[in-house]
Structure formats: C-alpha cells, structure tokens
All heavy atoms as TSV, in Angstrom:
chain	resi	resn	atom	element	x	y	z
A	1	MET	N	N	-168.213	-32.017	99.777
A	1	MET	CA	C	-167.534	-33.210	100.246
A	1	MET	C	C	-168.516	-34.371	100.398
A	1	MET	O	O	-168.238	-35.472	99.958
A	1	MET	CB	C	-166.851	-32.893	101.574
A	1	MET	CG	C	-166.153	-34.046	102.206
A	1	MET	SD	S	-164.605	-34.352	101.366
A	1	MET	CE	C	-163.935	-35.596	102.374
A	2	ASN	N	N	-169.675	-34.107	100.989
A	2	ASN	CA	C	-170.649	-35.166	101.212
A	2	ASN	C	C	-171.243	-35.674	99.902
A	2	ASN	O	O	-171.527	-36.860	99.773
A	2	ASN	CB	C	-171.768	-34.698	102.140
A	2	ASN	CG	C	-171.289	-34.589	103.572
A	2	ASN	OD1	O	-170.315	-35.220	103.949
A	2	ASN	ND2	N	-171.972	-33.779	104.357
A	3	THR	N	N	-171.441	-34.755	98.938
A	3	THR	CA	C	-172.007	-35.193	97.656
A	3	THR	C	C	-171.009	-36.053	96.893
A	3	THR	O	O	-171.405	-36.971	96.175
A	3	THR	CB	C	-172.409	-33.980	96.797
A	3	THR	OG1	O	-171.276	-33.136	96.601
A	3	THR	CG2	C	-173.525	-33.210	97.445
A	4	GLU	N	N	-169.720	-35.781	97.035
A	4	GLU	CA	C	-168.700	-36.595	96.373
A	4	GLU	C	C	-168.675	-37.999	96.963
A	4	GLU	O	O	-168.597	-38.987	96.233
A	4	GLU	CB	C	-167.335	-35.938	96.507
A	4	GLU	CG	C	-167.245	-34.617	95.770
A	4	GLU	CD	C	-166.051	-33.793	96.198
A	4	GLU	OE1	O	-165.327	-34.217	97.117
A	4	GLU	OE2	O	-165.840	-32.732	95.601
A	5	ILE	N	N	-168.744	-38.084	98.265
A	5	ILE	CA	C	-168.759	-39.392	98.926
A	5	ILE	C	C	-170.030	-40.143	98.549
A	5	ILE	O	O	-169.994	-41.347	98.274
A	5	ILE	CB	C	-168.646	-39.226	100.459
A	5	ILE	CG1	C	-167.269	-38.678	100.817
A	5	ILE	CG2	C	-168.886	-40.558	101.167
A	5	ILE	CD1	C	-167.094	-38.307	102.259
A	6	LEU	N	N	-171.154	-39.450	98.496
A	6	LEU	CA	C	-172.417	-40.070	98.105
A	6	LEU	C	C	-172.342	-40.570	96.665
A	6	LEU	O	O	-172.809	-41.670	96.355
A	6	LEU	CB	C	-173.568	-39.073	98.257
A	6	LEU	CG	C	-174.958	-39.591	97.912
A	6	LEU	CD1	C	-175.351	-40.726	98.849
A	6	LEU	CD2	C	-175.959	-38.464	97.973
A	7	GLY	N	N	-171.737	-39.784	95.787
A	7	GLY	CA	C	-171.601	-40.196	94.388
A	7	GLY	C	C	-170.741	-41.437	94.245
A	7	GLY	O	O	-171.081	-42.357	93.491
A	8	VAL	N	N	-169.637	-41.492	94.948
A	8	VAL	CA	C	-168.761	-42.667	94.909
A	8	VAL	C	C	-169.486	-43.876	95.479
A	8	VAL	O	O	-169.425	-44.986	94.927
A	8	VAL	CB	C	-167.444	-42.395	95.658
A	8	VAL	CG1	C	-166.641	-43.667	95.837
A	8	VAL	CG2	C	-166.630	-41.342	94.934
A	9	ALA	N	N	-170.187	-43.703	96.580
A	9	ALA	CA	C	-170.920	-44.805	97.203
A	9	ALA	C	C	-172.008	-45.326	96.263
A	9	ALA	O	O	-172.207	-46.543	96.140
A	9	ALA	CB	C	-171.527	-44.355	98.526
A	10	LEU	N	N	-172.705	-44.428	95.577
A	10	LEU	CA	C	-173.746	-44.864	94.640
A	10	LEU	C	C	-173.143	-45.598	93.441
A	10	LEU	O	O	-173.724	-46.572	92.953
A	10	LEU	CB	C	-174.576	-43.671	94.175
A	10	LEU	CG	C	-175.545	-43.095	95.204
A	10	LEU	CD1	C	-176.239	-41.856	94.658
A	10	LEU	CD2	C	-176.571	-44.137	95.600
A	11	GLN	N	N	-172.001	-45.163	92.967
A	11	GLN	CA	C	-171.340	-45.864	91.859
A	11	GLN	C	C	-170.925	-47.275	92.273
A	11	GLN	O	O	-171.095	-48.224	91.512
A	11	GLN	CB	C	-170.119	-45.088	91.383
A	11	GLN	CG	C	-170.460	-43.884	90.554
A	11	GLN	CD	C	-169.215	-43.169	90.064
A	11	GLN	OE1	O	-168.103	-43.443	90.510
A	11	GLN	NE2	N	-169.403	-42.248	89.138
A	12	ILE	N	N	-170.385	-47.414	93.459
A	12	ILE	CA	C	-169.992	-48.733	93.950
A	12	ILE	C	C	-171.220	-49.622	94.121
A	12	ILE	O	O	-171.211	-50.790	93.747
A	12	ILE	CB	C	-169.185	-48.613	95.264
A	12	ILE	CG1	C	-167.827	-47.959	94.971
A	12	ILE	CG2	C	-169.003	-49.967	95.935
A	12	ILE	CD1	C	-167.032	-47.598	96.201
A	13	LEU	N	N	-172.287	-49.065	94.656
A	13	LEU	CA	C	-173.527	-49.815	94.827
A	13	LEU	C	C	-174.091	-50.247	93.475
A	13	LEU	O	O	-174.488	-51.404	93.298
A	13	LEU	CB	C	-174.557	-48.981	95.596
A	13	LEU	CG	C	-175.894	-49.657	95.849
A	13	LEU	CD1	C	-175.708	-50.837	96.790
A	13	LEU	CD2	C	-176.877	-48.658	96.432
A	14	LEU	N	N	-174.096	-49.351	92.514
A	14	LEU	CA	C	-174.580	-49.678	91.173
A	14	LEU	C	C	-173.722	-50.768	90.546
A	14	LEU	O	O	-174.243	-51.697	89.922
A	14	LEU	CB	C	-174.577	-48.427	90.292
A	14	LEU	CG	C	-175.093	-48.595	88.878
A	14	LEU	CD1	C	-176.579	-48.946	88.889
A	14	LEU	CD2	C	-174.862	-47.330	88.079
A	15	LEU	N	N	-172.414	-50.686	90.706
A	15	LEU	CA	C	-171.511	-51.708	90.191
A	15	LEU	C	C	-171.816	-53.067	90.805
A	15	LEU	O	O	-171.859	-54.086	90.103
A	15	LEU	CB	C	-170.061	-51.312	90.476
A	15	LEU	CG	C	-169.001	-52.316	90.053
A	15	LEU	CD1	C	-168.923	-52.403	88.546
A	15	LEU	CD2	C	-167.669	-51.918	90.634
A	16	LEU	N	N	-172.039	-53.099	92.106
A	16	LEU	CA	C	-172.350	-54.363	92.776
A	16	LEU	C	C	-173.690	-54.934	92.329
A	16	LEU	O	O	-173.837	-56.147	92.170
A	16	LEU	CB	C	-172.340	-54.169	94.293
A	16	LEU	CG	C	-170.972	-53.930	94.916
A	16	LEU	CD1	C	-171.123	-53.580	96.392
A	16	LEU	CD2	C	-170.080	-55.133	94.729
A	17	VAL	N	N	-174.668	-54.074	92.095
A	17	VAL	CA	C	-175.999	-54.534	91.677
A	17	VAL	C	C	-175.963	-55.070	90.252
A	17	VAL	O	O	-176.576	-56.088	89.944
A	17	VAL	CB	C	-177.033	-53.384	91.811
A	17	VAL	CG1	C	-178.338	-53.721	91.136
A	17	VAL	CG2	C	-177.259	-53.059	93.277
A	18	ILE	N	N	-175.219	-54.418	89.371
A	18	ILE	CA	C	-175.210	-54.780	87.958
A	18	ILE	C	C	-174.248	-55.933	87.657
A	18	ILE	O	O	-174.459	-56.679	86.700
A	18	ILE	CB	C	-174.851	-53.538	87.115
A	18	ILE	CG1	C	-176.012	-52.577	87.126
A	18	ILE	CG2	C	-174.489	-53.898	85.699
A	18	ILE	CD1	C	-175.752	-51.307	86.375
A	19	SER	N	N	-173.220	-56.134	88.457
A	19	SER	CA	C	-172.168	-57.085	88.114
A	19	SER	C	C	-172.660	-58.522	87.996
A	19	SER	O	O	-172.261	-59.239	87.075
A	19	SER	CB	C	-171.030	-57.004	89.118
A	19	SER	OG	O	-171.472	-57.373	90.397
A	20	TYR	N	N	-173.535	-58.973	88.875
A	20	TYR	CA	C	-173.982	-60.363	88.821
A	20	TYR	C	C	-174.827	-60.652	87.581
A	20	TYR	O	O	-174.524	-61.604	86.851
A	20	TYR	CB	C	-174.731	-60.727	90.105
A	20	TYR	CG	C	-175.140	-62.178	90.147
A	20	TYR	CD1	C	-174.186	-63.173	90.350
A	20	TYR	CD2	C	-176.454	-62.560	89.966
A	20	TYR	CE1	C	-174.536	-64.500	90.376
A	20	TYR	CE2	C	-176.817	-63.890	89.989
A	20	TYR	CZ	C	-175.862	-64.858	90.193
A	20	TYR	OH	O	-176.220	-66.180	90.214
A	21	PRO	N	N	-175.873	-59.861	87.295
A	21	PRO	CA	C	-176.641	-60.155	86.073
A	21	PRO	C	C	-175.808	-59.994	84.796
A	21	PRO	O	O	-175.957	-60.769	83.853
A	21	PRO	CB	C	-177.783	-59.133	86.085
A	21	PRO	CG	C	-177.841	-58.596	87.448
A	21	PRO	CD	C	-176.503	-58.794	88.067
A	22	LEU	N	N	-174.923	-59.019	84.767
A	22	LEU	CA	C	-174.077	-58.826	83.597
A	22	LEU	C	C	-173.121	-60.005	83.428
A	22	LEU	O	O	-172.906	-60.488	82.307
A	22	LEU	CB	C	-173.299	-57.520	83.714
A	22	LEU	CG	C	-172.441	-57.147	82.520
A	22	LEU	CD1	C	-173.295	-56.977	81.269
A	22	LEU	CD2	C	-171.673	-55.870	82.803
A	23	GLY	N	N	-172.572	-60.496	84.509
A	23	GLY	CA	C	-171.694	-61.665	84.453
A	23	GLY	C	C	-172.421	-62.902	83.963
A	23	GLY	O	O	-171.884	-63.685	83.174
A	24	LYS	N	N	-173.659	-63.096	84.417
A	24	LYS	CA	C	-174.455	-64.233	83.945
A	24	LYS	C	C	-174.728	-64.117	82.452
A	24	LYS	O	O	-174.672	-65.103	81.720
A	24	LYS	CB	C	-175.767	-64.327	84.718
A	24	LYS	CG	C	-175.611	-64.877	86.114
A	24	LYS	CD	C	-176.932	-65.061	86.800
A	24	LYS	CE	C	-177.641	-66.214	86.132
A	24	LYS	NZ	N	-178.784	-66.709	86.870
A	25	HIS	N	N	-175.020	-62.913	81.990
A	25	HIS	CA	C	-175.291	-62.704	80.563
A	25	HIS	C	C	-174.046	-62.981	79.728
A	25	HIS	O	O	-174.113	-63.662	78.703
A	25	HIS	CB	C	-175.791	-61.283	80.319
A	25	HIS	CG	C	-175.921	-60.942	78.873
A	25	HIS	ND1	N	-176.895	-61.498	78.079
A	25	HIS	CD2	C	-175.190	-60.139	78.073
A	25	HIS	CE1	C	-176.762	-61.030	76.845
A	25	HIS	NE2	N	-175.727	-60.207	76.821
A	26	ILE	N	N	-172.897	-62.478	80.157
A	26	ILE	CA	C	-171.658	-62.690	79.414
A	26	ILE	C	C	-171.306	-64.178	79.390
A	26	ILE	O	O	-170.894	-64.705	78.351
A	26	ILE	CB	C	-170.518	-61.846	80.021
A	26	ILE	CG1	C	-170.787	-60.372	79.755
A	26	ILE	CG2	C	-169.169	-62.258	79.464
A	26	ILE	CD1	C	-169.835	-59.438	80.468
A	27	ALA	N	N	-171.494	-64.879	80.499
A	27	ALA	CA	C	-171.224	-66.317	80.532
A	27	ALA	C	C	-172.148	-67.060	79.579
A	27	ALA	O	O	-171.725	-67.984	78.877
A	27	ALA	CB	C	-171.391	-66.840	81.956
A	28	LYS	N	N	-173.406	-66.660	79.511
A	28	LYS	CA	C	-174.368	-67.300	78.607
A	28	LYS	C	C	-173.981	-67.065	77.150
A	28	LYS	O	O	-174.054	-67.976	76.323
A	28	LYS	CB	C	-175.767	-66.744	78.863
A	28	LYS	CG	C	-176.829	-67.339	77.984
A	28	LYS	CD	C	-178.181	-66.726	78.275
A	28	LYS	CE	C	-179.195	-67.211	77.264
A	28	LYS	NZ	N	-180.430	-66.468	77.349
A	29	VAL	N	N	-173.547	-65.866	76.844
A	29	VAL	CA	C	-173.143	-65.546	75.471
A	29	VAL	C	C	-171.953	-66.398	75.063
A	29	VAL	O	O	-171.926	-66.975	73.976
A	29	VAL	CB	C	-172.818	-64.044	75.330
A	29	VAL	CG1	C	-172.109	-63.758	74.025
A	29	VAL	CG2	C	-174.087	-63.223	75.432
A	30	TYR	N	N	-170.951	-66.518	75.930
A	30	TYR	CA	C	-169.763	-67.303	75.589
A	30	TYR	C	C	-170.061	-68.801	75.571
A	30	TYR	O	O	-169.460	-69.547	74.812
A	30	TYR	CB	C	-168.616	-67.012	76.545
A	30	TYR	CG	C	-167.871	-65.757	76.182
A	30	TYR	CD1	C	-167.921	-64.642	76.992
A	30	TYR	CD2	C	-167.121	-65.687	75.023
A	30	TYR	CE1	C	-167.245	-63.487	76.654
A	30	TYR	CE2	C	-166.438	-64.540	74.670
A	30	TYR	CZ	C	-166.505	-63.451	75.497
A	30	TYR	OH	O	-165.833	-62.309	75.156
A	31	LYS	N	N	-170.977	-69.240	76.413
A	31	LYS	CA	C	-171.280	-70.667	76.496
A	31	LYS	C	C	-172.158	-71.115	75.334
A	31	LYS	O	O	-171.885	-72.116	74.692
A	31	LYS	CB	C	-171.973	-70.951	77.823
A	31	LYS	CG	C	-172.163	-72.405	78.130
A	31	LYS	CD	C	-172.753	-72.565	79.509
A	31	LYS	CE	C	-172.899	-74.027	79.868
A	31	LYS	NZ	N	-173.510	-74.170	81.194
A	32	GLU	N	N	-173.219	-70.371	75.055
A	32	GLU	CA	C	-174.187	-70.781	74.044
A	32	GLU	C	C	-173.959	-70.115	72.689
A	32	GLU	O	O	-174.462	-70.579	71.683
A	32	GLU	CB	C	-175.603	-70.473	74.530
A	32	GLU	CG	C	-175.961	-71.230	75.796
A	32	GLU	CD	C	-177.292	-70.803	76.357
A	32	GLU	OE1	O	-178.011	-70.040	75.683
A	32	GLU	OE2	O	-177.623	-71.240	77.460
A	33	GLY	N	N	-173.243	-69.015	72.670
A	33	GLY	CA	C	-172.947	-68.356	71.418
A	33	GLY	C	C	-174.063	-67.482	70.877
A	33	GLY	O	O	-173.995	-67.016	69.758
A	34	ASN	N	N	-175.100	-67.273	71.630
A	34	ASN	CA	C	-176.160	-66.372	71.162
A	34	ASN	C	C	-176.439	-65.323	72.233
A	34	ASN	O	O	-176.165	-65.510	73.396
A	34	ASN	CB	C	-177.431	-67.144	70.840
A	34	ASN	CG	C	-177.980	-67.900	72.038
A	34	ASN	OD1	O	-177.408	-67.896	73.103
A	34	ASN	ND2	N	-179.089	-68.564	71.853
A	35	ASP	N	N	-176.953	-64.226	71.786
A	35	ASP	CA	C	-177.294	-63.168	72.730
A	35	ASP	C	C	-178.463	-62.367	72.182
A	35	ASP	O	O	-178.948	-62.617	71.083
A	35	ASP	CB	C	-176.088	-62.272	73.023
A	35	ASP	CG	C	-175.598	-61.548	71.786
A	35	ASP	OD1	O	-175.688	-62.109	70.687
A	35	ASP	OD2	O	-175.140	-60.428	71.920
A	36	CYS	N	N	-178.892	-61.397	72.922
A	36	CYS	CA	C	-180.061	-60.614	72.537
A	36	CYS	C	C	-179.757	-59.615	71.424
A	36	CYS	O	O	-180.669	-59.007	70.884
A	36	CYS	CB	C	-180.625	-59.891	73.756
A	36	CYS	SG	S	-179.467	-58.718	74.482
A	37	MET	N	N	-178.497	-59.465	71.049
A	37	MET	CA	C	-178.133	-58.499	70.007
A	37	MET	C	C	-178.096	-59.123	68.616
A	37	MET	O	O	-177.661	-58.490	67.668
A	37	MET	CB	C	-176.777	-57.877	70.328
A	37	MET	CG	C	-176.766	-57.052	71.596
A	37	MET	SD	S	-177.906	-55.664	71.545
A	37	MET	CE	C	-177.049	-54.588	70.436
A	38	ARG	N	N	-178.549	-60.360	68.454
A	38	ARG	CA	C	-178.487	-61.003	67.150
A	38	ARG	C	C	-179.453	-60.375	66.153
A	38	ARG	O	O	-179.363	-60.654	64.968
A	38	ARG	CB	C	-178.765	-62.505	67.248
A	38	ARG	CG	C	-177.671	-63.303	67.905
A	38	ARG	CD	C	-176.241	-63.017	67.535
A	38	ARG	NE	N	-175.936	-62.797	66.151
A	38	ARG	CZ	C	-174.820	-62.225	65.713
A	38	ARG	NH1	N	-173.908	-61.812	66.555
A	38	ARG	NH2	N	-174.599	-62.049	64.441
A	39	PHE	N	N	-180.364	-59.517	66.590
A	39	PHE	CA	C	-181.241	-58.828	65.654
A	39	PHE	C	C	-180.454	-57.822	64.814
A	39	PHE	O	O	-180.912	-57.383	63.767
A	39	PHE	CB	C	-182.396	-58.125	66.379
A	39	PHE	CG	C	-181.977	-56.931	67.186
A	39	PHE	CD1	C	-182.003	-55.666	66.628
A	39	PHE	CD2	C	-181.580	-57.060	68.503
A	39	PHE	CE1	C	-181.619	-54.554	67.360
A	39	PHE	CE2	C	-181.200	-55.966	69.238
A	39	PHE	CZ	C	-181.215	-54.709	68.668
A	40	MET	N	N	-179.222	-57.517	65.235
A	40	MET	CA	C	-178.357	-56.603	64.489
A	40	MET	C	C	-177.537	-57.330	63.427
A	40	MET	O	O	-176.797	-56.699	62.689
A	40	MET	CB	C	-177.404	-55.888	65.450
A	40	MET	CG	C	-178.079	-55.020	66.479
A	40	MET	SD	S	-178.652	-53.492	65.801
A	40	MET	CE	C	-177.126	-52.624	65.622
A	41	ALA	N	N	-177.648	-58.656	63.339
A	41	ALA	CA	C	-176.824	-59.440	62.421
A	41	ALA	C	C	-176.975	-59.011	60.960
A	41	ALA	O	O	-175.967	-58.916	60.254
A	41	ALA	CB	C	-177.125	-60.931	62.587
A	42	PRO	N	N	-178.185	-58.732	60.453
A	42	PRO	CA	C	-178.273	-58.295	59.058
A	42	PRO	C	C	-177.546	-56.974	58.799
A	42	PRO	O	O	-176.887	-56.810	57.768
A	42	PRO	CB	C	-179.775	-58.139	58.818
A	42	PRO	CG	C	-180.429	-58.971	59.843
A	42	PRO	CD	C	-179.516	-58.967	61.017
A	43	ILE	N	N	-177.605	-56.070	59.743
A	43	ILE	CA	C	-176.907	-54.789	59.604
A	43	ILE	C	C	-175.402	-55.024	59.646
A	43	ILE	O	O	-174.654	-54.435	58.864
A	43	ILE	CB	C	-177.363	-53.812	60.706
A	43	ILE	CG1	C	-178.854	-53.526	60.564
A	43	ILE	CG2	C	-176.555	-52.531	60.678
A	43	ILE	CD1	C	-179.458	-52.817	61.730
A	44	GLU	N	N	-174.971	-55.914	60.540
A	44	GLU	CA	C	-173.554	-56.238	60.645
A	44	GLU	C	C	-173.037	-56.854	59.339
A	44	GLU	O	O	-171.968	-56.482	58.845
A	44	GLU	CB	C	-173.352	-57.202	61.806
A	44	GLU	CG	C	-171.923	-57.569	62.075
A	44	GLU	CD	C	-171.806	-58.536	63.236
A	44	GLU	OE1	O	-172.791	-59.250	63.545
A	44	GLU	OE2	O	-170.719	-58.592	63.826
A	45	ARG	N	N	-173.814	-57.795	58.767
A	45	ARG	CA	C	-173.411	-58.411	57.499
A	45	ARG	C	C	-173.340	-57.383	56.383
A	45	ARG	O	O	-172.440	-57.422	55.539
A	45	ARG	CB	C	-174.378	-59.530	57.125
A	45	ARG	CG	C	-174.129	-60.817	57.881
A	45	ARG	CD	C	-174.892	-61.978	57.282
A	45	ARG	NE	N	-176.329	-61.785	57.256
A	45	ARG	CZ	C	-177.161	-62.133	58.226
A	45	ARG	NH1	N	-176.690	-62.711	59.319
A	45	ARG	NH2	N	-178.454	-61.931	58.128
A	46	PHE	N	N	-174.281	-56.425	56.370
A	46	PHE	CA	C	-174.275	-55.375	55.351
A	46	PHE	C	C	-173.023	-54.504	55.469
A	46	PHE	O	O	-172.378	-54.184	54.465
A	46	PHE	CB	C	-175.539	-54.510	55.471
A	46	PHE	CG	C	-175.541	-53.332	54.551
A	46	PHE	CD1	C	-175.709	-53.502	53.187
A	46	PHE	CD2	C	-175.359	-52.052	55.039
A	46	PHE	CE1	C	-175.712	-52.412	52.325
A	46	PHE	CE2	C	-175.350	-50.957	54.200
A	46	PHE	CZ	C	-175.530	-51.141	52.832
A	47	ILE	N	N	-172.663	-54.142	56.682
A	47	ILE	CA	C	-171.470	-53.319	56.894
A	47	ILE	C	C	-170.224	-54.095	56.487
A	47	ILE	O	O	-169.315	-53.538	55.870
A	47	ILE	CB	C	-171.387	-52.836	58.361
A	47	ILE	CG1	C	-172.518	-51.844	58.633
A	47	ILE	CG2	C	-170.038	-52.214	58.662
A	47	ILE	CD1	C	-172.667	-51.458	60.073
A	48	TYR	N	N	-170.170	-55.395	56.819
A	48	TYR	CA	C	-169.036	-56.221	56.408
A	48	TYR	C	C	-168.926	-56.265	54.888
A	48	TYR	O	O	-167.843	-56.157	54.328
A	48	TYR	CB	C	-169.177	-57.645	56.938
A	48	TYR	CG	C	-168.806	-57.820	58.391
A	48	TYR	CD1	C	-169.185	-58.954	59.082
A	48	TYR	CD2	C	-168.074	-56.871	59.082
A	48	TYR	CE1	C	-168.848	-59.145	60.404
A	48	TYR	CE2	C	-167.735	-57.048	60.399
A	48	TYR	CZ	C	-168.122	-58.191	61.061
A	48	TYR	OH	O	-167.777	-58.360	62.360
A	49	LYS	N	N	-170.066	-56.443	54.217
A	49	LYS	CA	C	-170.066	-56.503	52.755
A	49	LYS	C	C	-169.628	-55.169	52.170
A	49	LYS	O	O	-168.852	-55.109	51.216
A	49	LYS	CB	C	-171.463	-56.871	52.250
A	49	LYS	CG	C	-171.534	-57.141	50.772
A	49	LYS	CD	C	-172.927	-57.571	50.388
A	49	LYS	CE	C	-172.822	-58.859	49.610
A	49	LYS	NZ	N	-174.111	-59.347	49.181
A	50	LEU	N	N	-170.109	-54.088	52.744
A	50	LEU	CA	C	-169.760	-52.745	52.284
A	50	LEU	C	C	-168.261	-52.477	52.442
A	50	LEU	O	O	-167.637	-51.873	51.566
A	50	LEU	CB	C	-170.567	-51.713	53.081
A	50	LEU	CG	C	-170.743	-50.335	52.498
A	50	LEU	CD1	C	-171.615	-50.430	51.246
A	50	LEU	CD2	C	-171.404	-49.436	53.505
A	51	ALA	N	N	-167.683	-52.954	53.548
A	51	ALA	CA	C	-166.270	-52.724	53.823
A	51	ALA	C	C	-165.366	-53.775	53.187
A	51	ALA	O	O	-164.146	-53.643	53.234
A	51	ALA	CB	C	-166.041	-52.694	55.329
A	52	GLY	N	N	-165.945	-54.841	52.619
A	52	GLY	CA	C	-165.141	-55.890	52.010
A	52	GLY	C	C	-164.472	-56.794	53.018
A	52	GLY	O	O	-163.375	-57.292	52.787
A	53	ILE	N	N	-165.132	-57.024	54.142
A	53	ILE	CA	C	-164.572	-57.838	55.219
A	53	ILE	C	C	-165.183	-59.231	55.159
A	53	ILE	O	O	-166.391	-59.380	55.005
A	53	ILE	CB	C	-164.862	-57.207	56.597
A	53	ILE	CG1	C	-164.203	-55.845	56.684
A	53	ILE	CG2	C	-164.418	-58.113	57.722
A	53	ILE	CD1	C	-164.626	-55.050	57.901
A	54	THR	N	N	-164.334	-60.246	55.271
A	54	THR	CA	C	-164.809	-61.621	55.393
A	54	THR	C	C	-164.750	-61.992	56.875
A	54	THR	O	O	-163.657	-62.158	57.431
A	54	THR	CB	C	-163.922	-62.577	54.577
A	54	THR	OG1	O	-163.820	-62.083	53.246
A	54	THR	CG2	C	-164.502	-63.971	54.564
A	55	PRO	N	N	-165.897	-62.121	57.553
A	55	PRO	CA	C	-165.876	-62.310	59.009
A	55	PRO	C	C	-165.275	-63.641	59.462
A	55	PRO	O	O	-164.769	-63.739	60.561
A	55	PRO	CB	C	-167.341	-62.204	59.416
A	55	PRO	CG	C	-168.116	-62.400	58.182
A	55	PRO	CD	C	-167.256	-62.027	57.036
A	56	ASN	N	N	-165.305	-64.668	58.628
A	56	ASN	CA	C	-164.783	-65.972	59.054
A	56	ASN	C	C	-163.296	-66.126	58.761
A	56	ASN	O	O	-162.690	-67.107	59.174
A	56	ASN	CB	C	-165.550	-67.095	58.353
A	56	ASN	CG	C	-167.002	-67.108	58.768
A	56	ASN	OD1	O	-167.329	-66.713	59.866
A	56	ASN	ND2	N	-167.871	-67.534	57.881
A	57	GLU	N	N	-162.701	-65.193	58.064
A	57	GLU	CA	C	-161.289	-65.277	57.713
A	57	GLU	C	C	-160.436	-64.749	58.861
A	57	GLU	O	O	-160.669	-63.662	59.384
A	57	GLU	CB	C	-161.045	-64.446	56.457
A	57	GLU	CG	C	-159.634	-64.486	55.942
A	57	GLU	CD	C	-159.493	-63.658	54.679
A	57	GLU	OE1	O	-160.333	-63.817	53.780
A	57	GLU	OE2	O	-158.574	-62.837	54.627
A	58	GLU	N	N	-159.428	-65.519	59.236
A	58	GLU	CA	C	-158.537	-65.085	60.311
A	58	GLU	C	C	-157.469	-64.153	59.756
A	58	GLU	O	O	-157.063	-64.269	58.614
A	58	GLU	CB	C	-157.888	-66.293	60.975
A	58	GLU	CG	C	-158.872	-67.122	61.767
A	58	GLU	CD	C	-158.173	-68.148	62.632
A	58	GLU	OE1	O	-157.011	-67.925	63.013
A	58	GLU	OE2	O	-158.806	-69.158	62.920
A	59	MET	N	N	-157.032	-63.238	60.596
A	59	MET	CA	C	-155.999	-62.291	60.198
A	59	MET	C	C	-154.670	-62.708	60.801
A	59	MET	O	O	-154.599	-63.033	61.984
A	59	MET	CB	C	-156.340	-60.883	60.691
A	59	MET	CG	C	-157.549	-60.272	60.072
A	59	MET	SD	S	-157.921	-58.657	60.781
A	59	MET	CE	C	-156.808	-57.637	59.868
A	60	ASP	N	N	-153.622	-62.673	59.991
A	60	ASP	CA	C	-152.296	-62.840	60.553
A	60	ASP	C	C	-151.766	-61.454	60.921
A	60	ASP	O	O	-152.447	-60.447	60.756
A	60	ASP	CB	C	-151.364	-63.572	59.583
A	60	ASP	CG	C	-151.184	-62.833	58.270
A	60	ASP	OD1	O	-151.931	-61.875	58.020
A	60	ASP	OD2	O	-150.297	-63.217	57.494
A	61	TRP	N	N	-150.563	-61.406	61.419
A	61	TRP	CA	C	-150.055	-60.130	61.918
A	61	TRP	C	C	-149.850	-59.129	60.801
A	61	TRP	O	O	-149.997	-57.921	61.012
A	61	TRP	CB	C	-148.777	-60.344	62.717
A	61	TRP	CG	C	-147.582	-60.783	61.901
A	61	TRP	CD1	C	-147.227	-62.059	61.595
A	61	TRP	CD2	C	-146.626	-59.922	61.280
A	61	TRP	NE1	N	-146.098	-62.052	60.836
A	61	TRP	CE2	C	-145.695	-60.758	60.621
A	61	TRP	CE3	C	-146.445	-58.548	61.230
A	61	TRP	CZ2	C	-144.625	-60.258	59.911
A	61	TRP	CZ3	C	-145.371	-58.042	60.526
A	61	TRP	CH2	C	-144.475	-58.892	59.873
A	62	LYS	N	N	-149.557	-59.606	59.584
A	62	LYS	CA	C	-149.338	-58.688	58.474
A	62	LYS	C	C	-150.658	-58.030	58.025
A	62	LYS	O	O	-150.712	-56.833	57.772
A	62	LYS	CB	C	-148.694	-59.416	57.299
A	62	LYS	CG	C	-147.256	-59.837	57.575
A	62	LYS	CD	C	-146.722	-60.654	56.433
A	62	LYS	CE	C	-146.561	-62.058	56.954
A	62	LYS	NZ	N	-146.157	-63.047	56.027
A	63	ALA	N	N	-151.720	-58.837	57.972
A	63	ALA	CA	C	-153.019	-58.297	57.601
A	63	ALA	C	C	-153.534	-57.333	58.678
A	63	ALA	O	O	-154.144	-56.307	58.358
A	63	ALA	CB	C	-154.020	-59.421	57.370
A	64	PHE	N	N	-153.289	-57.670	59.919
A	64	PHE	CA	C	-153.703	-56.786	61.003
A	64	PHE	C	C	-152.952	-55.467	60.946
A	64	PHE	O	O	-153.542	-54.392	61.098
A	64	PHE	CB	C	-153.477	-57.475	62.351
A	64	PHE	CG	C	-154.003	-56.710	63.512
A	64	PHE	CD1	C	-155.356	-56.647	63.764
A	64	PHE	CD2	C	-153.142	-56.044	64.365
A	64	PHE	CE1	C	-155.845	-55.928	64.835
A	64	PHE	CE2	C	-153.623	-55.320	65.443
A	64	PHE	CZ	C	-154.984	-55.268	65.670
A	65	LEU	N	N	-151.652	-55.521	60.690
A	65	LEU	CA	C	-150.853	-54.309	60.580
A	65	LEU	C	C	-151.305	-53.461	59.395
A	65	LEU	O	O	-151.397	-52.233	59.487
A	65	LEU	CB	C	-149.369	-54.669	60.446
A	65	LEU	CG	C	-148.385	-53.516	60.488
A	65	LEU	CD1	C	-148.464	-52.797	61.825
A	65	LEU	CD2	C	-146.987	-54.014	60.248
A	66	LYS	N	N	-151.644	-54.109	58.291
A	66	LYS	CA	C	-152.140	-53.409	57.118
A	66	LYS	C	C	-153.464	-52.688	57.402
A	66	LYS	O	O	-153.685	-51.566	56.969
A	66	LYS	CB	C	-152.312	-54.388	55.967
A	66	LYS	CG	C	-152.746	-53.765	54.686
A	66	LYS	CD	C	-152.906	-54.822	53.607
A	66	LYS	CE	C	-153.501	-54.211	52.351
A	66	LYS	NZ	N	-153.774	-55.241	51.343
A	67	SER	N	N	-154.333	-53.339	58.169
A	67	SER	CA	C	-155.624	-52.717	58.478
A	67	SER	C	C	-155.473	-51.528	59.423
A	67	SER	O	O	-156.282	-50.609	59.408
A	67	SER	CB	C	-156.579	-53.741	59.079
A	67	SER	OG	O	-156.153	-54.112	60.366
A	68	LEU	N	N	-154.430	-51.554	60.235
A	68	LEU	CA	C	-154.186	-50.424	61.120
A	68	LEU	C	C	-153.705	-49.221	60.323
A	68	LEU	O	O	-153.998	-48.109	60.589
A	68	LEU	CB	C	-153.139	-50.773	62.181
A	68	LEU	CG	C	-153.626	-51.637	63.314
A	68	LEU	CD1	C	-152.463	-51.970	64.244
A	68	LEU	CD2	C	-154.718	-50.958	64.102
C-alpha cells in the first residue's frame, strides 16, 4: 500500500517538475518553428521520398480516407 502511494506521489512530482520546461519548449517550437529535432530532417525527407509523400501538399477528406 505504501509503495503504491509513493509511486503515485513520485509520478505527480515528476509531472510537476517536467511540465514547465516542456511547456516552454513546445511554445518555442510553435512560435519560432524550429526545435532541437531538426537534425532528423534529412532522414524525414528520405522517408517522405521513399513513401511518395509530398509534405507541403494538403490532404482533403478523400485523400485522408484513401491513406487510411
């Protein structure tokens, strides 16, 4: 019983500690449009090319349904 309460308390504490820096990072990504994961961009472009995906093209509901 005590270990379960301790586990829940630690999860809540971890959530409170991580939420502020994570929120700042997400706000920065949406505001400035860049993040620390941009080093993956060449791999992402390769996968898009391999799958035949145009990343700038918007999908309508028919194209989305087709992809599902």
